[in-house]
N, C-alpha and C positions, 0 to 999 in steps of 0.2 A: 157287726154293724156295717153300714153302707159306705161305699166309696163315692164321694161327692166332688164335683169339679165346678168351681165358680169361674165364669168367664166374663171379664170386664176389661176391654181394651182401651178405655178412656185414658188419655194422658194426664188430665188434671183431676184434682179432688173435687167431688161434689156429693150430692145425696145418694146417687146410685153406688158410688164407690164406698161411701160410709156403710150403706146397707149391705153390700157384698162382704166387706171386711167383718162387720159385726155378725152377720149370719154365718160366715165361715168359722169365726172364732167360737160362736155359740155351738154350732154343730160339732166342732172338734171337741169342745168341752163335754158334749154328750156322748163321746166315744166314737164318732164317725171318722173315717179317714178322709181328710179334706186337703184339696190343693186349689190353687188359683192360677188362671191364665191372665197375665197382666201386660200392659204396654211396657216396653223396655225403658227402664229408668223413669217410669211415670210415678206419680204421687202414690198410687195404690201399692206399687212395688215396694217403695221405700217404707211405707207404713206396715206392710205385711212382713217385711224382713225383720221387724222388731218382735214378731210373734214366731211361733214354731211352724207356721204354715208354709208348705213348699210352694214355690212359685215357678211358673214357666212363662217366658217372655215371647209374645207374638205381636208383631206390629200389623195392625189391621186398618184398612180404610174402606170406603164404600165400593171400591173396585176390586177388592181382594178376592171376591168370589169368582172373578174371571182369571185369576192368576193360578195356573196349574201347579206351579212350584209351591205357592203358599198353601193350596189345597192339599197337596201331597204331604207337606210338613204337618198340617193340622190333622189329617187323617192318621198319620203315623203316631202322633201324640195321643190321639183318642184311642187308637188301637193298642198302644202300649199301656196307657193308664187304665183303660177299661172301667171308667166310672159307671155306676149304676144310674146316676142322675147328674145332669148338667144344668146350671143356672146361667142364663144369658142376660146381658145388660143392655147393649146397644143394638139398634137395628142392623148395623154392620156385623155385629157378632152373630146375630140370628142368620143373616144371609150366608155367612161363611161356615159357621159351625153346625147349624141345624141339619142340613142335608148330609153332611159328612158324619155327624153323630149317628144318624139313622143307618147310614152305610156301615158304620163301625159296630152296629148292634146295640147302641144305647137306647133303652126303651123309654126313659123319662127325660124329655127335653123341655125345660121350663124357661119361659121368657118373663123376666121381671120388668114391668113397665112403670116408669115414674112420671111420664109426661102425658097430659090429657089430649094430645093430638091424635086424631084417628089414624089408623094405619092405612096408607094409600093402597088402593085396589089395583095396582099395576101388575103386569104379567110376572115380574120377578118375585114380588111379594106373594102373589097367589101360589107360586111354586114353593118358595122357602117356608112360608108359614104353615103349610100343610104338615110339616115335620114337627112342629111345636105341639107337644102333648098337653101342656098346661101353661097357665098364665098366673102371675102374681101382680095384682094391682094394689097400689098403696092408698087408694081412695075410691069412693063410689064414682066420682067423676071420671077417673081413669078407667074403671071397670066399664062404664057406659061407652066410653070412646073405643074400647077394644071390641065390645060387642057390635058396635056399628060397623 
């Protein structure tokens, strides 16, 4: 079976965190090797601890992609775990993890989007989103906003 890594650095519990935990638990039940990257002491971390899913704590913000120490930590984590697929939750997760995942040889980099706001077409986004190999949208409206 596959090695899957779910990355969700949101501190508080919401729809994306529920989706990530439920998807991770389901995939684990199907026999996949699953782990989660979570915000240190965040709500998702506490809920995931009640299951048998391994968690790794990484504190991420919008500027983390400019922090070489954070980038090195994430690259080492990805290189050590060697997941076949990663699932990203927040734009800040995409910005930090997507380029490093490609550098670490991860072929499937999936961004799960739950908000219908179009992705801004700025220089940073144009760079980092080129590494995303797939999207999951939880509605047709969100799918349309991603396509825009």
